[in-house]
C-alpha positions in Angstrom: -0.2 0.1 -0.1 2.6 2.5 1.2 4.1 1.8 -2.3 1.4 2.2 -4.6 0.9 5.7 -2.3 4.7 6.8 -3.2 4.3 5.8 -6.9 0.9 8.1 -6.9 2.9 10.8 -5.4 5.8 10.8 -7.8 3.5 10.5 -10.8 1.4 13.4 -9.6 4.8 15.7 -8.7 6.3 14.5 -12.1 3.2 15.5 -13.6 2.8 19.0 -12.1 6.9 19.3 -13.4 5.8 18.8 -16.8 2.6 20.7 -16.6 5.2 24.2 -14.9 7.9 23.5 -17.6 8.3 27.1 -19.4 7.6 27.1 -23.1 11.2 28.5 -25.2 10.9 30.3 -28.4 13.9 29.5 -30.7 14.6 32.3 -33.6 16.1 31.1 -36.7 18.5 32.3 -37.8 19.3 33.1 -34.2 21.6 36.5 -34.5 20.2 40.0 -34.3 19.9 42.9 -36.0 18.4 41.5 -38.7 17.7 43.0 -42.1 14.5 44.7 -43.2 12.4 42.4 -44.9 14.2 39.3 -43.9 12.1 36.2 -43.0 12.5 34.8 -39.2 11.3 31.2 -38.6 9.7 31.0 -34.9 9.7 27.6 -33.0 8.0 27.3 -29.9 9.5 24.0 -27.9 7.4 22.4 -25.0 6.9 19.3 -23.2 5.3 17.4 -26.1 7.0 15.9 -29.3 7.5 18.4 -31.7 5.8 17.4 -34.8 2.6 16.6 -32.5 2.4 20.5 -30.5 0.2 23.1 -31.0 1.4 26.6 -29.6 -0.6 29.8 -28.9 1.1 32.9 -29.9 1.4 36.2 -28.9 2.8 39.2 -30.3 3.6 42.7 -28.0 1.6 40.6 -25.5 -1.8 40.2 -28.2 -2.9 36.9 -28.4 -2.1 35.8 -32.2 -5.0 32.8 -31.8 -4.3 28.8 -31.6 -2.0 27.3 -34.7 -2.1 24.0 -35.4 1.7 24.4 -35.9 4.4 25.4 -33.3 6.3 27.1 -36.3 5.6 30.6 -37.4 7.5 33.0 -39.7 7.2 36.7 -39.7 9.2 39.6 -41.0 7.6 41.8 -38.7 9.4 43.6 -35.8 8.1 42.8 -31.9 8.2 40.9 -29.1 7.0 37.1 -29.6 5.9 34.8 -27.0 4.3 31.2 -27.2 2.8 28.2 -25.2 2.1 25.2 -26.3 -0.2 22.6 -24.5 1.3 21.2 -21.0 3.7 23.8 -20.7 3.6 27.6 -19.7 4.1 30.8 -21.1 7.9 31.6 -22.8 10.2 34.0 -22.0 9.7 36.8 -24.4 12.2 37.1 -28.0 12.3 40.2 -29.4 13.0 40.6 -32.6 15.0 43.6 -34.2 15.0 44.9 -38.0 17.4 47.9 -37.5 19.0 47.2 -40.9 18.2 48.9 -44.0 18.2 46.3 -46.9 18.9 49.3 -49.4 18.5 52.8 -49.2 15.2 55.4 -50.6 16.3 55.7 -54.3 16.9 59.0 -55.4 15.8 60.3 -58.8 18.4 62.3 -60.9 18.3 63.8 -64.4 20.9 65.5 -66.8 18.6 68.6 -66.8 15.3 69.9 -65.7 14.4 72.3 -68.1 15.0 70.6 -71.8 14.8 72.0 -75.4 12.0 69.8 -77.1 13.7 67.4 -79.0 17.2 66.7 -77.1 17.9 63.7 -75.2 17.2 63.2 -71.2 18.4 60.6 -68.8 16.5 60.0 -65.2 18.3 57.6 -63.1 17.0 55.9 -60.2 20.1 55.3 -57.7 20.4 53.8 -54.4 22.4 51.3 -52.4 22.1 48.1 -51.0 23.7 46.5 -47.7 27.1 45.3 -48.1 25.6 42.3 -46.4 23.1 41.7 -49.4 24.7 42.7 -52.6 23.1 40.0 -54.6 19.9 41.2 -53.8 17.7 41.7 -56.9 16.0 44.9 -57.6 13.4 46.3 -60.0 12.7 49.7 -61.0 9.8 51.8 -62.4 9.1 55.4 -63.6 5.7 57.4 -63.1 4.8 60.4 -64.5 2.2 62.6 -62.3 1.2 59.4 -60.5 1.2 56.9 -64.2 3.5 54.1 -64.6 5.4 55.0 -67.6 7.7 52.3 -67.5 8.6 49.4 -65.6 12.5 47.4 -66.2 14.5 44.8 -64.8 17.4 44.9 -62.4 19.9 46.8 -64.4 17.7 49.2 -65.6 17.6 51.9 -63.3 18.4 54.3 -65.9 15.3 56.0 -68.2 16.0 56.8 -71.7 14.3 59.4 -73.3 15.8 59.8 -76.8 14.0 62.7 -77.8 11.9 64.6 -75.0 8.7 66.1 -76.5 6.6 69.3 -74.4 4.1 66.1 -73.5 6.6 64.8 -71.6 6.8 67.3 -68.7 5.6 66.9 -65.8 6.3 65.7 -61.8 8.8 62.5 -62.5 9.2 60.0 -59.5 11.0 56.5 -59.5 10.4 53.1 -57.2 12.9 50.6 -56.1 11.6 47.1 -55.3 12.9 43.9 -53.4 10.5 41.2 -54.8 11.9 38.6 -52.1 11.5 40.8 -49.2 8.4 42.1 -50.7 9.9 45.8 -50.0 9.2 48.8 -52.0 10.6 52.6 -51.7 9.7 55.6 -53.3 12.0 58.4 -54.6 11.8 62.3 -54.4 9.8 63.9 -57.3 11.9 65.9 -59.9 9.5 68.2 -62.2 10.7 68.6 -65.6 9.4 71.2 -67.8 10.3 70.8 -71.8 10.6 73.9 -73.6 9.3 74.2 -77.3 11.6 73.8 -80.1 10.0 76.8 -81.6 10.7 79.3 -79.2 14.8 78.1 -79.6 14.1 79.0 -82.7 13.1 82.2 -82.8 15.6 83.1 -80.1 18.2 82.1 -82.8 16.6 84.1 -85.6 16.1 87.2 -83.0 19.9 86.9 -82.5 20.5 86.5 -86.2 18.5 90.0 -86.6 20.2 91.5 -83.7 23.9 90.8 -85.4 22.6 92.1 -88.7 21.4 94.9 -87.5 25.0 95.3 -85.5 26.9 94.9 -88.9 24.4 97.7 -90.9 24.9 100.4 -88.2 28.5 99.6 -87.7 28.8 99.9 -92.1 26.7 102.8 -91.8 29.8 104.4 -89.2 32.8 103.5 -91.0 31.2 105.4 -94.6 30.2 108.2 -92.4 33.4 108.5 -90.6 34.8 107.9 -94.3 33.3 111.2 -95.9 34.0 113.0 -93.1 37.8 112.2 -93.5 37.5 112.9 -97.6 35.7 116.8 -96.6 38.4 117.7 -94.3 41.3 116.7 -96.5 39.7 117.7 -99.6 37.7 120.9 -98.2 40.7 123.4 -98.0 41.8 122.3 -101.7 38.4 122.9 -103.2 38.4 126.4 -101.4 41.3 127.6 -102.5 40.3 126.9 -106.4 
């Protein structure tokens, strides 16, 4: 009888110990900080077999509901906890995404006031993190909010061979890391295209002014020449 009582007590103590065991959140990868957009796998370890456990997940002390698996993936910063059946709430794991995968793009142009018919280049410039130089970025350009081109990794430059007055507007570019689902937009660049006719008019006007200057110069030369002749030959005509 004493033996059965002892076994019962040991069984109850063993059960209480198992129930009191705290769940553990294991992040993979385990290092921090993590680059923005990268997915982190969180595994909730409890007392039961890993593949048979179900877990309650908490983010910033708010429940995310019961999941059929104790493994989740996230790319969002915050404080994560978990609890499996038969275990108590785990200690928090704080995910910090403090390093940029790439910098916000900067849109640059060869000129903001081009002449109609001249070439213009727009460049969408950004800098990848030294740890992720192999990240593929895709670029697109918009004018007044409308997409005008979408291109691949090495096409961060928009070339306009002969810009027209209708191409005037506010330009912007976007850089996107598809795998990490990160999109960043550049500053606005306003381009005002000047009419080619106005340029021709200005050129004609300059030519007219030049011609008028030549005529005036020639007239002055003729007047000076006539004055010189009168000065030298005037006395001779009087003496006769």
